[in-house]
C-alpha positions, 0 to 999 in steps of 0.5 A: 543520516539523509535529510527528510524529503520536503514532501510525504514519502510512501514506501511501497513494499511489493515484489511484483514490479508491475503492481508496484508501478500501478501503485506508483502511477495511482499515487502520482495521479492523486490530487493534493501534495505530491508524494515521493514514492519509493518501491522495494521488492524485498522486506530487507531492502524496505527495512534498510530504507526505512532505517535511513529515511523513515517514510510517512506511509508504508504500503506493505505486501505480506508475501515477499521473496525474503519473508513469509506472512508471519515474519512480515507481520512480526516486522511491522513494528520496525516501521511503526517504531520509526513513525511510519503508518503501515497499511498491509496490502494483500490478495489474501483477504480474510478477517483473521489476517486483517485482525492479525495485521492490525494487532501487529501494528498496521493502521489498516488492511486493504485487499489489493483489488480494492486499492484504488485512487479514492482509497489511496487519497484517504491513506496518503492524507493520513486517514483509513481505507474505509469508504467515505460517506458519499452516496454511491453513484446512480445505477445509470452512471457511466462506467469508469474507463479501465487501463487494460494493461493495468488490469491485466498486471493486477489480475496476474499478480493477484493470481500469483499471490 
């Protein structure tokens, strides 16, 4: 069995390579300790990786080429049994689906459109995705800059999910 990496490992289980790259880049930009980010596009590959080198955090898309939503939910315990925290990511965000993910063992459920640097910072640090207690920005605050390629990739993926 390979020795565990010296830095936290985040396993991104996402079938859309553009979205997986967006998540990887966002994690790379986070303040704090650097993370090892591994991406898998299929559930079988992710389970194999986790069996060999258990990650600290799994960001898990529910709809994958080799697994439907129900099967993916059923397999969450395969990650948590190895000590990983699982956060489900989905463009399909309903209270029922979020409750099912939590009941299956996920630590949290995040709508893909809400996975920003602030949420990732909390998740990588071992917290949940809920907003912090900091006040919202003033109404006249400057709008954040957007990477149009990143937004385009996200919208394309969300439309296809």
